[in-house]
C-alpha positions as CSV (number, residue, x, y, z in Angstrom):
1,M,-8.1,-9.0,-82.4
2,A,-10.7,-6.2,-80.9
3,A,-12.2,-8.8,-78.5
4,T,-8.5,-9.3,-77.5
5,R,-8.0,-5.6,-76.7
6,T,-10.9,-5.2,-75.2
7,D,-10.2,-8.6,-73.0
8,A,-6.8,-6.9,-72.3
9,S,-8.0,-3.6,-71.2
10,A,-10.8,-5.1,-68.9
11,R,-7.8,-7.3,-67.1
12,A,-6.2,-4.0,-66.7
13,A,-8.9,-2.0,-65.4
14,E,-9.3,-4.8,-63.0
15,A,-6.2,-4.9,-61.6
16,L,-6.1,-0.7,-61.2
17,A,-9.5,-1.2,-59.5
18,T,-7.8,-3.9,-57.2
19,L,-4.4,-2.0,-56.3
20,H,-6.8,1.4,-56.0
21,T,-8.6,-0.5,-53.3
22,R,-5.8,-2.4,-51.5
23,T,-4.1,1.2,-51.4
24,L,-7.5,2.6,-49.8
25,D,-7.1,-0.3,-47.5
26,A,-3.6,0.3,-46.6
27,L,-4.3,4.1,-46.1
28,A,-7.0,3.2,-43.7
29,G,-4.9,1.7,-41.3
30,Y,-2.2,4.3,-41.4
31,E,-4.9,7.2,-41.0
32,T,-5.4,5.3,-37.5
33,M,-2.1,4.6,-36.7
34,V,-0.8,8.1,-37.1
35,G,-3.1,9.1,-34.3
36,K,-2.4,6.1,-32.3
37,A,1.5,6.0,-32.8
38,E,3.9,6.5,-30.2
39,P,5.9,9.8,-30.9
40,E,9.1,8.2,-32.2
41,F,7.0,6.2,-34.2
42,R,5.0,8.8,-35.8
43,P,7.1,9.9,-38.5
44,V,6.9,6.7,-40.1
45,A,3.7,5.9,-39.8
46,E,2.9,9.5,-41.3
47,A,5.3,8.7,-44.2
48,F,3.3,5.6,-45.0
49,R,-0.1,7.5,-44.7
50,D,1.0,10.0,-46.9
51,L,2.6,8.1,-49.7
52,H,-0.9,6.2,-49.9
53,A,-2.8,9.1,-49.8
54,R,-0.9,10.2,-53.2
55,H,-0.9,7.1,-54.8
56,A,-4.7,6.5,-53.5
57,G,-5.3,9.7,-55.8
58,R,-3.1,9.1,-58.8
59,L,-4.8,5.4,-59.0
60,A,-8.1,7.0,-58.4
61,A,-7.4,8.8,-61.7
62,L,-6.0,5.8,-63.5
63,V,-9.0,4.0,-62.9
64,R,-11.5,6.5,-64.4
65,A,-8.8,6.8,-67.3
66,H,-9.6,3.0,-68.1
67,G,-13.2,4.1,-67.7
68,G,-14.1,2.4,-64.1
69,A,-15.1,4.1,-61.0
70,P,-12.5,4.4,-58.3
71,E,-14.0,2.7,-54.9
72,E,-14.1,5.9,-52.2
73,D,-14.0,4.0,-49.0
74,G,-11.6,0.8,-49.9
75,S,-12.9,-2.9,-49.0
76,F,-13.8,-4.2,-45.6
77,M,-10.3,-4.6,-44.9
78,S,-10.3,-0.7,-44.2
79,A,-12.3,-1.7,-41.1
80,V,-10.3,-4.7,-40.2
81,N,-6.8,-2.6,-40.8
82,R,-8.3,0.2,-38.6
83,A,-9.5,-1.9,-35.8
84,V,-6.2,-4.1,-35.6
85,V,-4.3,-0.8,-35.2
86,S,-7.1,0.6,-32.5
87,I,-6.4,-2.7,-30.7
88,R,-3.0,-2.9,-31.1
89,A,-2.6,0.5,-29.9
90,L,-4.8,-0.5,-26.5
91,L,-2.9,-3.6,-26.0
92,D,0.7,-2.8,-26.7
93,G,1.3,0.6,-28.4
94,I,2.2,1.7,-32.0
95,D,5.7,1.7,-32.2
96,D,8.7,-0.1,-34.1
97,D,7.4,-3.5,-33.3
98,V,4.6,-3.1,-35.8
99,M,7.1,-3.1,-38.7
100,D,7.0,-6.7,-39.3
101,Q,3.1,-6.4,-39.6
102,I,3.6,-3.5,-42.0
103,R,6.1,-4.9,-44.1
104,G,3.5,-7.9,-44.5
105,G,0.7,-5.8,-45.4
106,E,2.6,-3.8,-47.9
107,R,3.4,-7.1,-49.6
108,H,-0.1,-7.5,-51.1
109,V,0.3,-3.6,-52.3
110,L,3.4,-4.5,-53.9
111,E,1.8,-7.6,-55.7
112,A,-1.2,-5.1,-56.9
113,F,1.4,-3.1,-58.5
114,D,2.7,-5.9,-59.9
115,E,-0.3,-7.4,-61.0
116,A,-1.4,-3.8,-62.5
117,I,1.8,-3.4,-64.4
118,A,1.7,-6.9,-65.9
119,A,-1.6,-6.6,-66.9
120,D,-1.4,-4.3,-69.5
121,P,2.6,-4.2,-70.0
122,H,2.0,-1.8,-73.3
123,A,-0.2,0.8,-71.3
124,A,0.5,4.4,-71.4
125,H,0.3,4.5,-67.6
126,A,2.6,1.3,-67.1
127,A,5.5,4.0,-66.2
128,E,3.7,5.8,-63.9
129,L,2.6,2.5,-61.9
130,A,6.2,1.4,-61.9
131,T,7.2,4.7,-60.4
132,M,4.4,4.4,-57.7
133,R,5.6,0.7,-57.0
134,R,9.1,2.0,-56.9
135,E,8.1,4.5,-54.4
136,L,6.6,2.3,-51.7
137,A,9.6,-0.4,-52.1
138,E,12.1,2.6,-51.7
139,L,10.0,3.5,-48.6
140,L,10.3,0.0,-47.2
141,A,13.7,-0.3,-47.6
142,T,14.2,3.0,-45.9
143,A,11.9,1.7,-43.2
144,R,13.8,-1.7,-42.9
145,G,16.3,-1.1,-39.9
146,I,13.3,0.2,-37.8
147,G,11.6,-2.9,-35.8
């Protein structure tokens, strides 16, 4: 029975680490986007940046609570997200036309939330993860009419 709990704990820790990394990757794109966004779109980019920044801090604490060492800079996708936003800003501008790309990228973060919640549904942190997921889903719903 102890091996099962250890396996479940390891899966939960891995899922949390993946979620944290995806959150950092998204945050990197939004940090670049805020500086390059058209003035009318900047509040949307800021809202996503701020939410991901808050979530990244909370998720880092959860990763540590599960015995892991949270990433500091995200994955290679952080650099990709920064580059894509920068190139888009040069060619087409950052405005409400990017909402389709935002929705697509956020789907990956939402999937990581689902995986982290499912990895250990009885974890003390499941409610906190569910709240963070709901916050992101609500922000996406609020931004749905844009773009």
